[in-house]
C-alpha positions as CSV (number, residue, x, y, z in Angstrom):
1,M,-11.8,4.5,2.0
2,K,-11.5,5.2,-2.0
3,L,-7.8,5.1,-2.0
4,A,-7.6,1.7,-0.6
5,I,-10.1,0.5,-3.2
6,V,-8.1,2.0,-5.9
7,I,-4.8,0.5,-4.7
8,E,-6.2,-2.9,-4.2
9,I,-7.4,-3.0,-7.8
10,R,-3.7,-2.0,-8.8
11,L,-2.5,-4.6,-6.5
12,W,-4.3,-7.3,-8.3
13,E,-3.0,-6.0,-11.7
14,L,0.5,-6.1,-10.3
15,D,0.0,-9.6,-8.8
16,K,-0.6,-11.0,-12.2
17,N,3.1,-10.3,-13.0
18,L,4.9,-13.4,-11.8
19,E,8.1,-11.9,-12.0
20,L,7.3,-9.3,-9.2
21,T,7.5,-10.3,-5.4
22,T,5.1,-9.1,-2.8
23,K,7.8,-6.8,-1.5
24,D,8.2,-5.4,-5.2
25,I,4.6,-4.9,-5.4
26,F,4.5,-3.1,-1.9
27,D,7.2,-0.8,-3.0
28,I,5.6,-0.1,-6.5
29,L,2.1,0.8,-4.8
30,C,3.7,3.0,-2.2
31,Q,5.6,4.8,-5.0
32,E,2.8,5.2,-7.3
33,Y,0.3,6.4,-4.6
34,Q,3.0,8.6,-2.9
35,L,2.7,6.6,0.4
36,N,5.6,6.6,2.8
37,A,6.6,2.9,2.7
38,D,8.9,3.3,5.7
39,S,6.0,4.4,8.0
40,I,3.7,1.8,6.6
41,E,6.3,-1.0,6.9
42,T,6.8,-0.1,10.5
43,A,3.1,0.1,11.1
44,L,2.8,-3.3,9.5
45,S,5.9,-5.0,10.5
46,C,6.2,-6.2,7.0
47,K,6.1,-5.3,3.4
48,C,2.9,-7.1,2.2
49,P,1.0,-5.5,-0.3
50,F,-2.4,-7.3,1.0
51,A,-1.7,-6.2,4.3
52,L,-1.3,-2.6,2.9
53,T,-4.7,-2.3,1.6
54,G,-6.3,-3.9,4.6
55,F,-4.5,-1.3,6.7
56,L,-5.6,1.6,4.5
57,K,-9.2,0.5,4.6
58,E,-8.8,0.7,8.6
59,L,-7.6,4.3,8.5
60,E,-9.6,7.3,9.2
61,N,-9.2,10.1,6.4
62,S,-7.4,12.1,9.0
63,E,-5.0,9.4,9.9
64,L,-4.0,8.8,6.2
65,T,-1.9,12.0,6.1
66,E,0.6,10.5,8.5
67,Y,1.4,7.9,5.8
68,L,1.5,10.2,2.7
69,D,4.9,11.0,1.2
70,C,3.8,14.5,0.3
């Protein structure tokens, strides 16, 4: 999924900032890409940005709409 790749690139950019926690990065990614952080956190049982990218890669395009904040 193209969105997952774009988010993964952004994740690595944010991960270079030592002041950000993984939870901060998760929240930033969800906000920047209009993802519903609460729904994704529930599905993952955590706020891990690395799990987020893996989760998005596994989703079918039709399933993605369930996790958008639009």
